C-alpha positions as CSV (number, residue, x, y, z in Angstrom):
1,M,51.8,122.4,93.1
2,K,53.2,122.3,89.2
3,S,51.8,125.2,87.7
4,L,53.3,127.3,90.8
5,I,56.4,125.9,89.6
6,R,57.8,128.0,86.5
7,T,61.9,127.7,86.6
8,V,63.2,124.7,88.0
9,L,67.2,125.5,88.1
10,I,69.9,122.4,89.1
11,A,72.9,123.1,90.5
12,G,75.6,121.0,89.1
13,A,75.4,119.0,85.8
14,G,76.6,115.5,87.4
15,Q,74.4,111.6,87.3
16,A,72.2,113.9,90.5
17,G,71.7,116.4,88.6
18,A,71.0,115.1,85.2
19,A,68.7,112.6,87.5
20,V,66.5,115.4,89.2
21,A,65.7,117.1,85.7
22,F,64.9,114.2,83.9
23,E,62.6,112.9,86.6
24,I,60.8,115.6,87.0
25,R,59.6,115.8,83.4
26,A,58.7,111.9,83.8
27,Q,56.3,113.6,86.8
28,G,53.9,115.4,83.7
29,Y,56.1,118.7,85.3
30,E,55.8,121.1,82.0
31,G,58.0,124.6,83.0
32,Q,61.6,125.6,82.9
33,V,63.9,123.3,83.7
34,I,67.7,124.3,83.0
35,L,70.7,122.1,84.2
36,V,74.1,123.9,85.1
37,G,77.5,122.5,84.5
38,A,80.8,123.7,85.5
39,E,82.0,120.8,82.9
40,T,81.9,121.1,79.2
41,H,80.6,117.7,78.4
42,L,77.1,116.2,79.1
43,P,76.1,114.6,81.9
44,Y,78.3,111.2,83.3
45,E,78.7,109.0,85.8
46,R,81.7,109.9,87.7
47,P,83.0,105.6,88.7
48,Q,84.2,105.0,85.4
49,L,86.7,107.8,86.2
50,S,88.5,105.2,88.3
51,K,87.6,102.3,86.0
52,Q,87.0,102.5,82.6
53,V,88.5,105.3,81.3
54,L,92.1,104.6,82.5
55,Q,91.8,100.7,81.0
56,V,93.9,100.3,77.7
57,G,90.9,99.5,74.9
58,D,87.4,99.9,74.9
59,N,87.6,103.7,77.3
60,E,85.2,105.9,75.9
61,L,83.7,108.3,77.7
62,R,79.5,107.4,78.6
63,F,77.3,109.9,78.7
64,I,74.4,109.5,81.1
65,R,71.9,110.7,78.2
66,E,73.4,111.4,74.3
67,S,71.9,115.4,73.5
68,D,69.2,114.6,71.2
69,A,67.9,113.2,75.1
70,Y,67.7,116.8,76.6
71,R,66.2,118.2,73.7
72,E,63.3,116.2,73.3
73,A,63.0,116.5,77.1
74,N,63.0,119.9,77.0
75,I,66.1,120.1,79.5
76,E,68.1,123.6,79.0
77,L,71.6,122.8,79.1
78,R,74.0,125.6,80.7
79,L,77.5,123.7,80.5
80,G,81.0,125.5,80.8
81,L,79.6,127.9,83.6
82,E,79.0,127.7,87.4
83,I,76.5,129.5,90.0
84,V,78.5,132.6,91.2
85,S,75.9,133.4,93.9
86,I,72.5,133.2,95.1
87,N,70.1,135.3,96.5
88,S,67.7,133.5,98.5
89,E,65.4,136.3,98.9
90,E,64.7,137.2,95.3
91,N,64.9,134.1,94.4
92,T,67.9,134.6,91.7
93,A,71.2,133.1,90.8
94,L,73.6,134.4,89.3
95,L,75.7,133.0,86.8
96,S,79.7,132.8,86.1
97,D,78.8,135.1,82.6
98,G,77.2,137.1,84.2
99,T,73.2,135.9,83.3
100,L,71.0,136.5,86.2
101,V,68.4,133.2,86.7
102,G,65.2,133.3,88.2
103,F,63.8,130.1,90.1
104,D,60.9,129.1,91.5
105,R,63.3,125.9,93.4
106,L,67.1,125.3,93.2
107,V,68.4,121.4,93.5
108,I,72.2,121.9,94.6
109,A,74.3,118.9,93.2
110,T,76.9,120.3,92.9
111,G,78.7,117.4,94.3
112,V,82.1,117.6,95.8
113,R,86.2,117.9,95.1
114,P,89.5,115.8,96.3
115,R,90.7,117.3,99.1
116,F,94.3,119.3,97.9
117,L,97.5,118.2,100.1
118,P,99.9,121.3,100.7
119,G,102.8,121.4,98.5
120,L,101.1,118.5,96.3
121,S,100.7,120.0,92.7
122,G,101.4,120.9,89.9
123,A,103.5,119.0,87.3
124,G,103.9,115.7,88.5
125,V,100.9,115.8,90.5
126,T,96.9,114.4,89.8
127,Y,94.0,115.1,91.5
128,L,91.1,112.9,89.8
129,R,88.0,114.4,89.4
130,T,86.7,114.7,86.0
131,V,87.2,113.4,82.6
132,E,90.4,115.7,82.2
133,D,92.5,114.7,84.8
134,A,91.6,111.5,84.0
135,L,93.2,111.2,80.7
136,N,96.0,113.1,81.7
137,L,96.6,110.1,84.2
138,R,96.1,107.8,81.7
139,E,98.5,109.0,79.3
140,V,101.3,108.9,82.1
141,I,100.5,105.3,83.3
142,K,102.0,103.2,81.7
143,P,105.3,99.6,81.8
144,Q,107.2,100.1,84.5
145,S,106.1,103.6,85.5
146,R,106.0,103.8,89.3
147,I,102.8,105.6,90.6
148,A,102.4,107.2,94.0
149,I,99.1,106.8,94.9
150,I,98.4,108.9,98.1
151,G,95.2,107.0,100.1
152,G,94.4,103.7,99.9
153,G,90.6,104.7,99.0
154,V,87.9,103.2,96.9
155,I,89.7,105.4,94.2
156,G,93.2,105.2,95.4
157,L,92.7,100.7,94.9
158,E,91.2,101.1,91.8
159,V,94.0,103.2,90.4
160,A,96.2,100.8,91.9
161,S,94.8,98.2,90.0
162,A,94.7,100.3,86.9
163,V,98.7,100.2,87.2
164,V,99.4,97.0,87.9
165,A,96.9,96.3,84.4
166,A,99.2,98.4,82.4
167,Q,102.8,96.8,83.9
168,G,103.6,99.5,85.7
169,K,104.3,100.1,89.8
170,P,101.8,101.5,91.8
171,V,103.1,102.6,95.3
172,V,100.4,103.1,98.1
173,I,100.8,105.8,100.2
174,E,98.2,105.2,103.7
175,A,98.4,107.2,106.7
176,G,95.7,104.7,108.5
177,I,96.0,101.3,109.7
178,R,94.6,99.3,106.8
179,L,93.4,99.9,103.6
180,M,89.6,101.2,103.6
181,A,89.4,101.9,106.7
182,R,85.7,104.3,107.0
183,S,84.3,101.5,104.5
184,L,85.6,98.4,105.3
185,C,86.0,95.7,108.2
186,E,89.9,94.3,108.9
187,R,89.1,90.9,107.8
188,T,87.7,92.6,104.2
189,A,91.1,95.5,104.2
190,N,93.6,92.7,104.9
191,F,92.2,90.5,102.5
192,L,93.0,93.2,99.7
193,D,96.6,94.0,101.1
194,S,97.7,90.3,100.4
195,W,95.6,90.5,97.2
196,H,97.1,93.8,95.8
197,R,100.6,93.2,97.4
198,Q,100.4,89.3,94.9
199,Q,99.7,91.5,91.8
200,G,102.6,94.0,92.4
201,A,101.4,97.1,94.4
202,D,103.6,98.3,97.2
203,I,101.9,99.6,100.9
204,R,102.5,101.9,102.9
205,Y,101.0,102.7,106.2
206,G,101.2,104.7,109.0
207,V,103.3,107.6,107.5
208,T,102.2,110.8,104.7
209,V,104.1,112.8,102.8
210,A,106.2,115.4,103.8
211,R,106.9,117.0,100.4
212,Y,107.2,116.5,96.4
213,E,110.3,117.3,94.3
214,A,111.2,116.7,91.2
215,G,110.4,112.6,90.8
216,T,111.4,112.4,94.8
217,L,109.2,111.5,97.2
218,T,109.8,112.1,100.7
219,L,107.7,110.4,103.0
220,S,106.9,111.7,106.9
221,N,109.5,108.9,107.9
222,S,112.4,110.7,106.1
223,E,112.1,107.7,103.4
224,Q,112.5,108.9,100.0
225,I,110.5,107.5,96.8
226,E,111.5,107.9,93.0
227,V,108.6,108.4,91.2
228,D,107.2,108.9,87.8
229,H,103.2,110.6,88.6
230,V,101.7,110.7,92.6
231,L,98.0,110.7,92.8
232,V,96.0,112.7,95.4
233,C,92.5,110.7,96.6
234,V,92.9,111.7,100.3
235,G,88.8,112.5,100.8
236,V,86.9,114.6,99.3
237,E,85.4,118.9,100.5
238,P,81.6,120.2,99.2
239,N,81.6,122.4,96.3
240,Q,79.3,124.5,99.0
241,E,81.2,128.3,98.9
242,P,77.9,129.7,96.3
243,F,74.9,128.1,98.6
244,V,76.7,129.8,102.1
245,D,75.0,132.7,102.3
246,C,71.7,130.9,101.9
247,E,72.4,130.0,105.6
248,I,71.7,125.9,104.9
249,T,74.4,124.6,104.8
250,V,77.1,122.8,107.8
251,P,81.3,122.0,107.4
252,Q,79.9,118.9,105.5
253,G,77.7,119.9,102.6
254,V,74.0,121.7,102.4
255,L,71.7,119.8,105.7
256,V,68.8,118.4,104.4
257,D,65.3,116.7,105.9
258,E,64.3,113.1,104.8
259,F,62.6,114.8,102.3
260,G,66.2,116.6,100.8
261,R,64.7,119.3,101.8
262,T,67.2,122.4,103.2
263,T,65.5,124.7,105.4
264,N,64.9,127.4,102.9
265,P,61.2,125.4,101.3
266,R,62.6,126.7,97.6
267,I,65.6,124.8,98.4
268,Y,66.9,121.1,97.7
269,A,69.9,119.4,97.7
270,T,70.9,115.7,96.2
271,G,73.9,114.0,95.2
272,D,77.0,114.3,97.3
273,I,76.6,117.8,98.3
274,A,73.1,116.3,100.8
275,V,74.4,116.1,104.3
276,H,71.9,114.0,106.5
277,Q,72.3,113.9,110.7
278,H,71.2,111.0,112.3
279,D,71.9,111.1,116.3
280,G,73.3,114.4,116.4
281,S,75.8,113.6,113.3
282,F,76.3,114.4,110.2
283,Y,77.0,112.5,107.8
284,R,76.9,112.4,103.3
285,V,76.8,108.8,101.2
286,E,78.8,109.3,98.6
287,T,77.5,106.2,96.4
288,W,76.3,105.6,93.3
289,E,73.5,104.7,93.8
290,H,72.5,107.5,95.9
291,A,72.9,109.8,93.7
292,Q,70.7,108.4,91.2
293,L,67.5,107.2,94.0
294,H,67.8,109.9,96.2
295,A,67.9,112.5,93.2
296,E,64.4,110.6,91.6
297,M,62.8,111.2,95.4
298,V,64.2,114.8,95.2
299,G,62.4,115.5,91.6
300,Q,59.7,113.8,92.8
301,N,59.3,116.0,96.5
302,I,59.5,119.1,94.3
303,L,56.7,118.8,92.9
304,G,54.5,118.1,96.0
305,V,55.2,114.3,96.6
306,Q,56.1,113.5,100.6
307,N,58.6,110.3,99.9
308,G,61.4,110.4,102.3
309,Y,64.7,107.8,101.3
310,N,64.9,104.5,102.7
311,H,67.7,102.8,101.4
312,P,70.6,100.9,102.5
313,V,74.0,102.8,101.7
314,W,75.4,99.9,98.9
315,F,78.4,100.5,96.6
316,W,81.1,98.5,94.5
317,S,84.2,98.7,93.4
318,D,86.0,97.2,90.8
319,Q,89.4,96.5,91.4
320,G,91.7,93.9,88.7
321,S,89.8,90.6,89.0
322,L,87.8,91.7,92.0
323,N,84.2,92.9,93.1
324,L,84.2,94.6,96.1
325,Q,80.5,95.0,97.5
326,V,79.0,96.7,100.5
327,V,76.0,97.2,101.9
328,G,74.9,98.7,105.4
329,S,76.8,98.6,108.1
330,V,80.4,96.8,108.3
331,V,81.0,96.7,112.2
332,S,77.2,96.2,113.8
333,G,76.4,92.4,115.0
334,R,77.8,89.2,114.6
335,E,79.9,89.2,111.6
336,V,79.5,85.3,109.7
337,C,81.9,84.7,106.5
338,R,80.4,82.6,104.3
339,A,83.1,81.6,101.9
340,G,82.5,81.5,98.1
341,N,82.2,79.2,95.4
342,R,85.9,79.6,94.1
343,Q,89.3,81.5,95.2
344,S,89.5,84.7,96.2
345,S,85.7,85.0,97.0
346,F,83.6,85.1,99.8
347,S,80.8,86.7,101.7
348,I,80.5,88.3,105.5
349,F,77.7,89.7,107.0
350,R,76.7,91.5,109.9
351,I,73.6,89.6,112.0
352,S,72.4,91.0,115.1
353,E,71.3,88.9,118.0
354,D,67.6,88.9,117.0
355,G,69.0,87.2,113.3
356,Q,68.4,90.0,111.1
357,V,70.8,91.0,108.5
358,L,72.6,94.6,109.3
359,G,75.1,94.3,106.6
360,C,77.5,92.7,103.8
361,T,80.3,92.6,102.5
362,S,81.1,90.7,99.0
363,I,84.2,89.9,97.5
364,N,83.1,88.4,93.9
365,S,79.7,86.9,95.2
366,P,77.1,88.8,93.2
367,K,74.6,86.2,94.6
368,D,75.2,86.9,98.4
369,M,75.1,90.3,97.9
370,A,71.7,90.1,96.1
371,M,70.5,88.2,98.8
372,A,72.0,90.3,101.2
373,R,70.2,93.4,99.8
374,R,66.8,91.3,99.8
375,W,67.3,90.3,103.0
376,I,68.2,93.5,104.9
377,K,65.1,95.4,102.9
378,Q,62.3,92.7,103.7
379,G,63.3,92.2,107.2
380,V,63.5,88.9,107.6
381,R,66.1,87.2,110.2
382,I,68.7,84.4,109.4
383,D,70.3,81.2,111.3
384,H,73.8,82.5,111.6
385,R,74.9,78.6,111.9
386,A,73.4,77.9,108.7
387,L,74.5,80.9,107.0
388,A,77.8,80.1,107.7
389,N,77.3,76.5,106.4
390,V,77.9,76.9,102.6
391,S,76.5,73.7,101.6
392,V,73.1,75.6,102.7
393,D,71.5,77.7,100.6
394,L,70.5,80.4,100.9
395,R,67.5,80.7,100.9
396,N,67.2,77.8,103.3
397,C,68.8,80.2,105.8
398,I,65.5,82.1,106.7
399,V,64.1,81.2,109.5
């Protein structure tokens, strides 16, 4: 298989794209590897944009690998370029500089971009996607600055924490009825609401933005808020336009099977752009771990391995002094709350009727999360009464 593949072209030089490139080298592939990315920076992990990069002090951008690693692995970087179109019959890709590149395998790892809101653009408005976006946002986060954050999801809350840390005043505007509604149970969302308010955040629910003019934000309930800057983080859209004509896309992104393959056997997709199907519904997994592990799997499968992806969704978020982690389901099964060993520390486990762990949400409880992930992987059964009793060691909760 390896000898029949002369060129692997990877569209998207982010975490997933870089992971594919290095994995196929680790598997012994000696052909040409071309990594094309729209940004001019070396590949980096995006979670730091709403975390370390916004912080005062040690906030230098951290690359996945330094440039020497790409040279040593003979990975050809084409940075500052995009794939404009694909000819799936001739197996060629047209780049934005006019170059035509042939491939034997194409990996789509172009990720997603922020969803834009009509009327919210230009001076005073930021959509956080790139290093430049983060650096521009950092410049306006100052003591007493009032930053409107449209969207109460992970990015919005992490930025709110950064604003508070800089002695600014965040105003979180959430159209729904609670924070991180797609990712958290009601109990955890309510805890985050109270905690962020205690830190100094102003949180508004059930309203949207009607317009923004000259520092004045008008909400859908006609309320006006004077702000110094606006951050919009209300979801994402797939970067899939160059691949639509290949007939491998759905509205959510590029559809793949359990091996990361599209309906075209020469084309794979991984990372945030990859769309999975379960029980007739389509979904993306937009997490750091998925971008890494799924990409490594794709790198192996390109070369003839048939590894399927079978990892429960896990993600984390650092919000001030809080470390939030979520694995698996946040709604299925019985809810079992386990108190932590200090203030602002607890875990909520989801347990099936027969005692299997379906998911866990933890606040400042890394040991609980590590055990929950192990239990899910091993498929063990738990005594929910013992789990709720903090005097019982976690290791003694298995039945």
